[in-house]
N, CA, C and O of each residue as an XYZ file, in Angstrom:
844
protein
N     308.939    143.627    211.631
C     308.011    145.040    211.220
C     308.138    144.153    209.630
O     307.279    143.386    209.194
N     309.370    144.491    208.993
C     309.745    144.584    207.656
C     309.102    143.507    207.026
O     308.238    143.532    206.149
N     309.667    142.501    207.623
C     309.026    141.109    207.094
C     307.983    140.532    207.571
O     307.862    139.320    207.393
N     307.004    141.253    208.277
C     305.525    140.907    208.072
C     305.051    141.811    206.441
O     304.345    141.317    205.563
N     305.584    143.003    206.416
C     305.455    143.821    205.605
C     305.378    142.719    204.227
O     304.345    142.209    203.795
N     306.761    142.525    203.694
C     306.954    142.171    202.837
C     306.108    140.449    202.082
O     306.059    139.922    200.970
N     305.520    140.088    203.643
C     304.906    138.332    203.176
C     303.687    139.263    202.948
O     303.326    139.184    201.774
N     303.037    140.003    203.581
C     301.684    141.002    203.042
C     301.657    141.201    201.470
O     300.737    140.995    200.679
N     302.762    141.597    201.290
C     303.191    142.220    199.682
C     303.183    140.942    198.818
O     302.681    141.035    197.698
N     303.808    139.472    199.319
C     303.932    138.546    198.587
C     302.485    137.883    198.414
O     301.964    137.498    197.367
N     302.003    137.853    199.644
C     300.574    137.299    199.300
C     299.508    138.224    198.476
O     298.509    137.698    197.984
N     299.748    139.551    198.353
C     298.838    140.463    197.206
C     299.349    140.145    196.149
O     298.583    140.163    195.185
N     300.801    139.736    195.890
C     300.766    139.709    194.415
C     300.560    138.162    194.027
O     300.881    137.833    192.885
N     300.034    137.170    194.923
C     299.627    135.991    193.965
C     298.365    136.148    194.036
O     297.649    135.383    193.390
N     297.900    136.984    194.687
C     296.184    137.303    194.524
C     296.118    137.886    193.136
O     295.416    137.352    192.277
N     296.691    138.757    192.940
C     296.447    139.951    192.095
C     297.211    139.679    190.633
O     297.128    140.405    189.642
N     298.005    138.395    190.767
C     298.586    137.565    189.603
C     300.008    138.792    188.625
O     299.859    139.492    187.623
N     300.853    138.635    189.224
C     301.516    140.116    188.657
C     301.828    139.969    187.606
O     301.861    140.893    186.794
N     302.314    138.092    187.192
C     302.563    137.614    185.765
C     301.630    138.247    184.851
O     302.073    138.416    183.714
N     300.497    138.621    185.067
C     299.624    139.210    184.165
C     299.850    140.798    183.587
O     299.184    141.174    182.622
N     300.371    141.278    183.934
C     300.701    142.813    183.746
C     301.961    142.825    183.767
O     302.486    142.304    184.751
N     302.934    143.470    182.601
C     304.091    143.558    182.561
C     304.663    145.049    182.033
O     304.544    145.503    180.895
N     305.282    145.646    183.126
C     305.711    147.384    182.487
C     306.770    146.897    181.697
O     307.091    145.722    181.874
N     307.379    147.569    180.857
C     308.265    147.943    180.412
C     309.177    149.141    180.380
O     308.640    150.130    179.881
N     310.325    149.294    180.754
C     310.723    150.786    180.822
C     311.754    150.825    180.205
O     312.708    150.122    180.537
N     311.804    151.832    178.943
C     312.751    151.752    177.986
C     314.319    152.601    178.472
O     315.506    152.314    178.318
N     313.657    153.650    179.058
C     314.917    154.946    179.114
C     314.401    155.191    180.852
O     313.502    154.666    181.509
N     315.324    156.123    181.154
C     314.782    156.958    182.447
C     313.640    157.684    182.391
O     313.367    158.583    181.596
N     312.656    157.024    183.726
C     311.444    157.741    183.275
C     311.678    159.312    184.037
O     312.449    159.636    184.940
N     310.867    159.959    183.413
C     310.584    161.175    184.060
C     309.489    160.766    185.730
O     308.433    160.138    185.793
N     309.924    161.121    186.339
C     309.330    161.518    187.719
C     309.263    160.132    188.219
O     308.082    159.797    188.318
N     310.187    159.075    188.618
C     309.976    157.675    188.260
C     309.057    157.392    189.677
O     308.390    156.360    189.762
N     309.081    158.307    190.678
C     308.310    157.989    191.836
C     306.822    158.125    191.577
O     306.027    157.369    192.134
N     306.522    158.857    190.934
C     305.501    159.602    190.295
C     304.565    158.683    189.169
O     303.400    158.983    188.905
N     305.212    157.633    188.618
C     305.345    156.671    187.890
C     304.747    155.592    188.682
O     303.587    155.202    188.551
N     305.620    155.129    189.522
C     305.709    153.748    190.691
C     304.152    154.202    191.379
O     303.186    153.439    191.379
N     304.142    155.117    191.755
C     302.412    155.709    192.383
C     301.189    155.271    191.373
O     300.315    154.452    191.655
N     301.335    156.102    189.947
C     300.632    155.689    188.986
C     300.314    154.162    188.954
O     299.124    153.858    188.874
N     300.943    153.492    188.991
C     301.067    151.984    188.748
C     300.470    150.914    189.646
O     299.836    149.884    189.419
N     300.972    151.628    190.938
C     300.368    150.965    192.176
C     299.159    151.600    192.449
O     298.469    151.076    193.323
N     298.827    152.395    192.020
C     297.208    152.759    192.711
C     296.871    152.092    191.651
O     295.658    152.270    191.766
N     296.994    151.329    190.505
C     295.875    150.982    189.530
C     296.021    148.993    189.993
O     295.148    148.168    190.263
N     297.125    148.914    189.920
C     297.890    147.471    190.193
C     297.802    147.160    191.549
O     297.611    145.960    191.742
N     297.888    147.936    192.675
C     298.551    147.381    193.527
C     300.150    146.606    193.776
O     300.982    147.376    194.258
N     300.495    145.597    193.578
C     301.538    144.980    193.972
C     301.580    143.837    192.652
O     302.449    142.996    192.419
N     300.424    144.109    191.956
C     300.155    142.848    190.628
C     300.576    143.292    189.337
O     299.870    143.477    188.346
N     301.942    143.458    189.479
C     302.534    144.115    188.084
C     303.916    143.790    188.447
O     304.400    143.776    189.579
N     304.624    143.467    187.048
C     305.901    143.139    187.138
C     306.853    144.706    186.806
O     306.223    145.762    186.865
N     307.906    144.727    186.570
C     308.594    145.687    185.505
C     309.655    144.713    185.376
O     310.085    143.810    186.095
N     310.097    145.423    183.636
C     311.646    145.282    183.159
C     311.911    146.406    182.875
O     311.173    147.271    182.403
N     313.477    146.474    183.277
C     313.837    147.690    182.963
C     314.898    147.504    181.876
O     315.791    146.679    182.068
N     314.852    148.341    180.555
C     315.729    148.219    179.612
C     316.911    149.531    179.967
O     317.150    150.360    179.089
N     317.448    149.590    181.033
C     318.085    150.397    181.360
C     318.947    150.408    182.403
O     318.439    149.850    183.375
N     320.183    150.866    182.633
C     321.383    150.948    183.669
C     321.032    151.656    184.782
O     320.272    152.616    184.661
N     321.440    151.356    185.788
C     320.861    151.988    187.108
C     319.222    152.517    187.330
O     318.857    153.632    187.702
N     318.547    151.572    187.047
C     316.784    151.645    187.083
C     316.634    152.146    189.314
O     317.210    151.946    190.384
N     315.546    152.788    188.764
C     315.220    153.383    190.163
C     314.778    152.000    191.078
O     314.294    150.941    190.678
N     315.142    152.436    192.472
C     315.136    150.853    193.190
C     313.627    150.637    193.419
O     313.157    151.302    194.342
N     312.832    149.876    192.790
C     311.226    149.764    192.746
C     311.193    148.413    193.356
O     312.194    147.720    193.173
N     310.380    148.001    193.931
C     310.467    146.881    194.307
C     309.821    145.638    193.333
O     309.167    146.157    192.429
N     309.816    144.711    193.283
C     309.866    143.352    192.324
C     310.139    144.094    191.192
O     309.152    144.518    190.591
N     311.380    144.393    190.691
C     311.926    145.145    189.597
C     313.113    144.206    188.855
O     314.060    143.757    189.500
N     312.930    143.964    187.383
C     313.930    143.297    187.087
C     314.628    143.721    186.039
O     313.990    144.234    185.119
N     315.951    143.620    185.940
C     316.924    144.192    184.842
C     316.982    143.271    183.584
O     317.429    142.126    183.508
N     316.363    144.132    182.513
C     316.281    142.940    181.020
C     317.714    142.500    181.052
O     317.948    141.440    180.472
N     318.745    143.141    181.640
C     320.613    142.622    181.088
C     320.238    141.345    182.064
O     320.529    140.433    181.290
N     319.823    140.756    183.152
C     319.855    140.013    183.903
C     319.095    138.696    183.313
O     319.435    137.552    183.614
N     317.876    139.055    182.314
C     317.063    138.244    181.390
C     317.546    137.601    180.174
O     318.169    138.341    179.413
N     317.367    136.159    179.761
C     317.962    135.907    178.378
C     316.655    136.366    177.565
O     315.585    136.788    178.004
N     317.126    136.127    176.083
C     315.779    136.835    175.161
C     314.403    135.955    175.338
O     313.266    136.424    175.381
N     314.713    134.779    175.416
C     313.895    133.542    175.544
C     312.662    134.061    177.111
O     311.445    133.921    177.224
N     313.841    134.740    178.199
C     312.708    134.831    179.354
C     311.879    135.849    179.258
O     310.687    136.005    179.521
N     313.077    136.799    178.654
C     311.703    138.195    177.935
C     310.891    137.928    177.481
O     309.858    138.231    178.080
N     310.704    137.060    175.900
C     309.849    136.538    175.258
C     308.734    136.052    176.004
O     307.607    136.486    175.763
N     309.000    134.923    177.166
C     308.123    134.359    177.722
C     307.222    135.275    178.898
O     306.079    135.110    179.325
N     308.111    136.152    179.166
C     307.186    136.965    180.151
C     305.961    137.785    179.423
O     304.842    137.966    179.903
N     306.455    138.250    178.116
C     305.503    138.839    177.495
C     304.633    138.239    177.099
O     303.511    138.740    177.172
N     304.826    136.790    176.461
C     304.120    135.834    176.044
C     302.902    135.292    177.067
O     301.751    135.000    176.743
N     303.455    135.253    178.274
C     301.844    135.016    179.412
C     301.420    135.857    180.090
O     300.701    135.696    181.076
N     302.070    137.522    179.355
C     301.247    138.399    180.329
C     299.761    138.644    179.195
O     299.646    138.508    177.977
N     298.970    138.977    180.068
C     297.575    139.812    179.766
C     297.952    141.536    178.732
O     297.780    142.147    177.678
N     298.472    141.545    179.894
C     299.040    143.395    179.402
C     300.326    143.948    179.617
O     301.063    143.870    180.600
N     300.447    144.439    178.680
C     301.846    145.323    178.055
C     301.907    146.397    178.520
O     300.731    146.674    178.753
N     302.610    147.350    178.871
C     302.667    148.364    179.593
C     304.309    149.123    178.939
O     305.500    148.852    179.094
N     303.558    150.128    178.203
C     305.243    150.618    177.399
C     304.991    151.970    178.791
O     303.922    152.571    178.908
N     306.003    152.175    179.553
C     306.020    153.413    180.467
C     307.350    154.212    179.750
O     308.414    153.760    179.326
N     306.774    155.700    179.810
C     307.944    156.991    179.720
C     308.618    156.667    178.118
O     309.651    157.316    178.282
N     308.701    156.310    177.197
C     308.552    155.730    175.913
C     309.759    157.136    175.288
O     309.345    158.282    175.461
N     310.594    157.035    174.883
C     311.413    157.795    173.852
C     310.679    158.189    173.166
O     309.758    157.381    173.049
N     310.444    159.679    172.167
C     309.716    159.904    171.148
C     310.123    159.175    170.238
O     309.186    158.628    169.658
N     311.529    158.807    169.681
C     311.860    158.266    168.527
C     311.429    156.659    168.637
O     311.231    156.074    167.572
N     311.296    156.018    169.725
C     310.752    154.781    169.938
C     309.198    154.429    169.735
O     308.852    153.315    169.342
N     308.333    155.403    170.016
C     307.235    155.232    169.446
C     307.286    155.212    167.798
O     306.797    154.385    167.029
N     307.983    156.308    167.540
C     307.960    156.042    165.885
C     308.200    154.648    165.274
O     307.606    154.099    164.346
N     309.391    154.148    166.160
C     309.653    152.990    165.373
C     308.928    151.712    165.255
O     308.808    150.902    164.336
N     308.371    151.792    166.761
C     307.200    150.838    167.238
C     306.093    150.759    165.930
O     305.820    149.824    165.177
N     305.614    152.071    165.998
C     304.577    152.382    164.906
C     305.024    152.141    163.161
O     304.209    152.106    162.239
N     306.218    152.025    163.057
C     306.972    151.770    162.023
C     306.828    150.329    161.723
O     306.912    149.865    160.586
N     306.591    149.592    162.875
C     307.163    147.580    162.467
C     308.339    147.598    162.903
O     308.586    146.496    163.391
N     309.504    148.536    163.006
C     310.932    148.230    163.471
C     311.257    147.734    164.688
O     311.491    148.333    165.738
N     311.244    146.346    164.389
C     311.829    145.701    165.674
C     313.043    145.103    166.013
O     313.175    143.980    166.500
N     314.449    146.371    165.572
C     315.809    145.969    165.159
C     315.925    146.156    166.753
O     316.933    145.634    167.229
N     315.110    146.778    167.620
C     315.771    147.333    168.844
C     314.873    146.749    169.798
O     313.646    146.785    169.714
N     315.719    146.068    170.946
C     315.379    145.429    171.836
C     313.927    145.564    172.222
O     313.098    144.654    172.209
N     313.715    146.907    172.590
C     312.275    147.230    173.412
C     311.115    147.354    172.091
O     309.972    146.923    172.238
N     311.584    148.009    170.775
C     310.382    147.656    170.011
C     309.941    146.257    169.823
O     308.815    145.784    169.980
N     311.208    145.597    169.402
C     310.826    143.829    169.081
C     309.711    143.960    170.519
O     308.558    144.237    170.187
N     309.888    143.832    171.680
C     309.250    143.424    172.777
C     307.486    144.153    172.542
O     306.446    143.586    172.875
N     307.601    145.473    171.910
C     306.044    145.780    171.949
C     305.411    145.194    170.274
O     304.295    144.805    169.929
N     306.248    145.302    169.786
C     305.818    144.767    168.334
C     305.013    143.575    168.307
O     303.934    143.384    167.746
N     305.798    142.720    169.085
C     305.439    141.179    169.517
C     304.246    141.143    170.172
O     303.322    140.381    169.888
N     304.251    142.111    171.213
C     303.198    142.099    172.263
C     301.407    142.640    171.229
O     300.206    142.456    171.427
N     302.372    143.441    170.006
C     301.092    143.616    169.173
C     300.504    142.813    168.185
O     299.439    143.029    167.607
N     301.450    141.653    167.996
C     301.135    140.742    166.974
C     300.690    139.811    167.565
O     300.042    138.980    166.928
N     300.974    139.587    169.522
C     299.971    138.419    170.194
C     299.310    138.660    170.288
O     298.550    137.779    170.690
N     298.751    139.864    170.115
C     296.935    140.556    170.142
C     297.180    140.496    171.487
O     296.542    139.512    171.860
N     297.873    141.098    172.672
C     297.817    141.449    174.062
C     297.497    142.506    174.407
O     298.065    143.156    173.529
N     296.829    143.504    175.255
C     296.181    144.184    175.695
C     297.465    145.223    176.016
O     297.992    145.244    177.128
N     297.838    145.954    175.072
C     299.107    147.055    175.110
C     298.494    148.320    175.319
O     297.355    148.658    174.995
N     299.444    149.037    175.942
C     298.925    150.682    176.633
C     300.278    151.152    176.734
O     301.187    150.589    177.344
N     300.340    152.194    176.110
C     301.181    153.436    175.962
C     301.332    154.230    177.172
O     300.411    155.045    177.118
N     302.148    154.470    178.466
C     302.244    155.366    179.156
C     302.759    156.561    179.331
O     303.791    156.655    179.995
N     302.347    157.340    178.955
C     303.175    158.534    178.096
C     303.827    159.682    179.682
O     303.312    159.380    180.758
N     304.523    160.470    179.693
C     305.030    161.527    180.737
C     304.544    162.510    180.389
O     304.785    163.444    181.153
N     303.342    162.990    178.720
C     303.219    164.112    178.726
C     301.906    163.634    177.963
O     301.855    162.475    177.551
N     300.834    164.522    177.768
C     299.595    164.554    177.381
C     300.002    164.477    175.760
O     300.940    165.143    175.323
N     299.332    163.743    175.054
C     299.512    163.282    173.549
C     298.724    164.469    172.978
O     297.563    164.856    173.114
N     299.886    164.941    172.224
C     300.100    166.588    171.329
C     298.305    166.622    170.681
O     297.650    165.600    170.477
N     297.866    167.853    170.484
C     296.662    167.543    169.632
C     296.686    168.392    168.940
O     295.601    168.470    168.364
N     297.681    169.494    168.497
C     298.128    170.374    167.354
C     299.305    169.469    166.912
O     300.021    168.863    167.710
N     299.418    169.440    165.762
C     300.717    168.811    164.949
C     301.226    169.568    164.041
O     302.449    169.706    164.074
N     300.288    170.417    162.757
C     300.772    170.717    161.880
C     301.561    171.529    161.516
O     301.056    172.631    161.304
N     302.996    171.426    161.288
C     303.716    172.543    160.682
C     304.634    172.171    162.048
O     305.627    172.894    161.972
N     304.706    171.447    163.114
C     305.329    171.316    164.480
C     306.331    170.342    164.253
O     306.462    169.734    163.190
N     307.159    170.172    165.437
C     308.125    168.940    165.763
C     307.046    167.659    165.993
O     307.593    166.586    165.733
N     305.737    167.535    166.391
C     305.031    167.075    167.130
C     304.380    166.415    165.948
O     303.673    165.446    166.226
N     304.453    166.656    165.043
C     303.713    165.731    163.624
C     303.903    164.222    163.531
O     303.018    163.393    163.317
N     305.133    164.014    163.717
C     305.793    162.711    163.799
C     305.257    162.167    165.225
O     304.666    161.095    165.354
N     305.411    162.639    165.776
C     305.093    162.089    167.384
C     303.358    161.932    167.361
O     302.788    160.974    167.883
N     302.738    162.906    166.751
C     301.061    162.767    166.555
C     300.666    161.490    165.722
O     299.702    160.730    165.813
N     301.798    161.527    164.840
C     301.192    160.265    163.337
C     301.017    159.280    164.559
O     299.966    159.081    165.169
N     302.543    158.562    164.859
C     302.696    157.267    165.505
C     301.605    156.977    166.858
O     301.278    155.831    167.167
N     301.285    157.770    167.334
C     300.595    157.557    168.609
C     299.300    157.131    167.489
O     299.109    155.933    167.279
N     298.450    158.153    166.805
C     297.313    157.616    166.149
C     297.447    156.624    165.582
O     296.464    155.897    165.724
N     298.712    155.945    164.589
C     299.101    154.731    164.180
C     298.534    153.526    165.310
O     297.468    152.925    165.444
N     299.444    153.526    165.810
C     299.158    152.891    167.162
C     297.905    152.651    167.995
O     297.483    151.540    168.319
N     297.414    153.715    168.274
C     295.643    153.465    168.504
C     295.177    152.560    167.142
O     294.522    151.538    167.344
N     295.494    152.917    165.873
C     294.850    152.077    165.226
C     294.610    150.794    165.367
O     293.606    150.115    165.148
N     296.349    150.387    166.017
C     296.457    149.248    166.215
C     295.876    148.346    167.376
O     296.150    147.159    167.547
N     294.915    149.220    168.244
C     294.229    148.980    169.135
C     295.411    149.078    170.605
O     295.261    148.197    171.452
N     296.164    149.792    170.766
C     296.833    150.038    171.649
C     296.142    151.749    172.289
O     295.934    152.933    172.025
N     296.044    150.666    173.279
C     295.438    152.449    174.559
C     296.494    153.272    174.528
O     297.527    153.069    173.890
N     296.210    154.376    175.338
C     297.391    155.543    175.473
C     296.650    155.988    176.827
O     295.459    155.800    177.073
N     297.500    156.553    177.575
C     297.640    157.249    178.864
C     298.721    158.143    179.333
O     299.816    157.853    178.851
N     298.710    159.371    180.318
C     299.601    159.636    180.575
C     300.168    159.878    181.925
O     300.256    161.103    181.849
N     300.573    159.612    182.993
C     300.601    160.171    184.251
C     301.051    161.822    184.425
O     301.232    162.524    183.430
N     301.165    162.209    185.463
C     300.845    163.586    186.050
C     302.531    163.741    186.500
O     302.923    163.055    187.444
N     303.427    164.592    185.843
C     304.697    164.264    186.574
C     304.872    165.688    187.411
O     305.881    166.142    187.952
N     303.566    166.215    187.327
C     303.652    167.630    188.144
C     304.194    168.709    187.180
O     303.554    169.757    187.083
N     304.891    168.601    186.736
C     305.038    169.639    185.764
C     304.577    171.075    185.267
O     305.022    172.222    185.297
N     303.294    170.321    184.726
C     302.329    170.876    184.190
C     300.764    171.766    185.555
O     300.143    172.819    185.699
N     300.882    170.532    186.119
C     299.839    170.940    187.335
C     300.298    172.421    188.124
O     299.604    173.320    188.598
N     301.643    172.256    188.045
C     302.288    173.519    188.845
C     302.280    174.723    188.051
O     302.801    175.751    188.483
N     301.824    174.677    187.120
C     301.489    176.316    185.605
C     300.144    176.380    185.953
O     299.515    175.372    186.272
N     299.581    177.673    185.908
C     298.492    178.254    185.493
C     298.116    178.003    184.636
O     298.674    177.158    183.936
N     296.816    178.705    184.216
C     295.804    178.598    183.091
C     296.413    180.279    182.939
O     296.259    181.155    183.790
N     297.158    180.431    181.567
C     297.080    181.677    181.007
C     295.733    182.799    180.314
O     295.315    182.331    179.255
N     295.325    183.566    180.546
C     294.873    184.343    180.242
C     295.308    185.368    179.038
O     294.602    185.929    178.199
N     296.788    185.414    179.263
C     297.009    186.033    178.169
C     298.923    185.539    177.866
O     299.819    185.590    178.709
N     299.031    185.127    176.505
C     300.455    184.535    176.165
C     301.234    185.391    175.608
O     300.575    186.060    174.812
N     302.448    185.737    175.639
C     303.582    186.403    175.227
C     304.751    185.549    174.834
O     305.034    184.430    175.262
N     305.477    186.393    173.804
C     306.929    185.437    172.965
C     307.571    185.027    174.131
O     308.283    184.032    173.993
N     307.493    185.703    175.646
C     308.535    185.442    176.361
C     307.658    184.064    177.124
O     308.406    183.225    177.626
N     306.629    183.880    177.199
C     305.939    182.881    177.693
C     306.111    181.702    177.103
O     306.092    180.596    177.643
N     306.321    182.030    175.694
C     306.334    180.948    174.273
C     308.247    180.092    174.590
O     308.581    178.907    174.591
N     309.008    181.275    174.795
C     310.173    180.589    174.883
C     310.625    179.931    176.487
O     311.318    178.924    176.635
N     310.137    180.639    177.426
C     310.091    179.354    178.419
C     309.691    177.884    178.451
O     310.304    176.891    178.842
N     308.426    178.050    177.898
C     307.686    176.522    177.529
C     308.850    175.684    176.948
O     309.228    174.596    177.382
N     309.508    176.569    175.579
C     310.519    175.728    175.046
C     311.209    175.055    175.494
O     311.631    173.966    175.108
N     311.482    175.857    176.712
C     312.879    175.042    177.513
C     312.516    173.813    178.479
O     313.228    172.922    178.941
N     311.598    174.000    178.569
C     310.745    172.735    178.920
C     310.213    171.451    178.541
O     309.697    171.428    177.424
N     310.213    170.343    179.218
C     310.364    169.028    178.712
C     309.554    168.915    177.584
O     309.946    168.856    176.418
N     307.595    168.868    178.271
C     307.112    169.074    178.101
C     305.989    169.873    176.772
O     304.909    169.623    176.239
N     307.081    170.956    176.706
C     306.906    171.963    175.664
C     305.214    172.393    175.750
O     304.558    171.926    174.818
N     304.593    173.058    176.555
C     303.389    172.795    176.754
C     302.767    174.610    177.590
O     303.209    175.145    178.607
N     301.884    174.998    176.848
C     301.454    176.220    177.836
C     299.992    175.819    177.807
O     299.413    175.301    176.852
N     299.321    176.225    179.343
C     298.067    175.812    179.626
C     297.457    177.220    179.819
O     297.845    178.134    180.547
N     295.952    177.127    178.618
C     295.760    178.285    178.355
C     294.027    178.150    178.913
O     293.242    177.202    178.964
N     293.953    179.286    179.199
C     291.877    179.717    179.450
C     291.463    179.768    178.170
O     292.110    180.121    177.184
N     290.596    179.478    178.225
C     289.289    179.529    177.352
C     289.794    181.295    176.892
O     290.156    182.116    177.735
N     289.711    181.547    175.547
C     290.085    182.936    174.895
C     291.018    183.479    175.478
O     290.829    184.693    175.554
N     291.667    183.248    175.795
C     292.782    183.656    175.676
C     293.752    184.244    174.789
O     293.965    183.593    173.766
N     294.421    185.369    174.940
C     294.617    186.229    174.302
C     296.402    186.032    173.713
O     297.301    186.147    174.545
N     296.691    185.774    172.419
C     297.650    185.182    171.805
C     298.650    186.845    171.452
O     298.193    187.761    170.770
N     299.609    186.851    171.913
C     300.312    188.364    170.980
C     300.575    187.477    169.723
O     300.412    186.260    169.639
N     301.094    188.492    168.595
C     301.578    188.232    167.826
C     302.920    187.699    167.357
O     303.183    186.861    166.494
N     303.661    188.381    168.123
C     305.074    187.699    168.662
C     304.928    186.239    168.989
O     305.724    185.411    168.547
N     303.718    185.858    169.910
C     303.710    184.612    170.393
C     303.325    184.088    169.656
O     303.882    182.991    169.610
N     302.365    184.238    168.692
C     302.317    183.247    167.720
C     303.572    183.172    166.600
O     303.365    182.362    165.696
N     304.431    183.667    166.558
C     305.508    183.552    165.772
C     306.573    182.136    166.555
O     306.982    181.043    166.165
N     306.648    182.733    167.488
C     307.430    181.816    168.660
C     306.780    180.490    168.639
O     307.548    179.538    168.779
N     305.967    180.323    168.546
C     304.963    178.939    168.556
C     305.317    178.282    167.325
O     305.632    177.098    167.436
N     305.335    178.863    166.022
C     306.009    178.156    164.787
C     306.821    177.876    164.967
O     307.133    176.692    164.840
N     307.511    178.650    165.304
C     309.265    178.525    165.212
C     309.839    177.105    166.564
O     310.691    176.231    166.405
N     308.990    177.384    167.768
C     309.569    176.410    168.604
C     308.863    175.266    168.884
O     309.247    174.452    169.724
N     307.687    175.124    168.130
C     306.811    173.790    168.065
C     306.548    173.587    169.302
O     306.467    172.448    169.762
N     306.324    175.017    170.239
C     304.937    174.759    171.297
C     303.761    174.707    171.511
O     302.962    175.345    170.825
N     303.508    174.168    172.210
C     301.918    173.536    172.228
C     300.866    174.247    172.831
O     301.093    173.783    173.948
N     299.691    175.151    173.064
C     298.857    175.435    173.847
C     297.487    174.472    174.032
O     296.680    173.968    173.252
N     297.681    174.494    175.590
C     296.150    173.860    175.507
C     295.484    174.153    176.125
O     295.954    174.588    177.176
N     294.085    174.163    176.014
C     293.182    174.835    176.330
C     292.038    173.932    177.043
O     291.001    174.457    177.449
């Protein structure tokens, strides 16, 4: 049975041209099983993945960058129609936006942009909207710069935000708890009341309120 499934997948890959979509994973992705589901929901088995990390998750049809030469990586990117950077580190976003290609991953993405590929950022967080005087100012600016270079931006649901309820009343404790979470986000109902101490904590922690 497993052999039949494998053959069906191989036929699907041939039909869907996986070489047209290359997914680059730079670090350890948040919720790798949900990232894989996001990709398979959109591309089926019609994509290939290059992991620039050790101990990559056991995805099918995944390739370790360590097993490829720089020329092979360039060939994969050069023949691809779409290049997706999945779950990148924040520092990597700023590096790519600055055109700094000294890192192997940023080199891949900078080349893909220069070669006018269809490039997409697939983030594990919703791009921040409020950036003034917060830690996210550089992140938001980097994303806007990449958008100006025709890079599209999307994000996959890690489930951390979905589990939260929208708050009608935000306290200092809510902000401090959000500051400990990776996304640093509080989902608020329209017209939510924010206490004065919560506002102070927001300015100190960089937590974002999303309505």
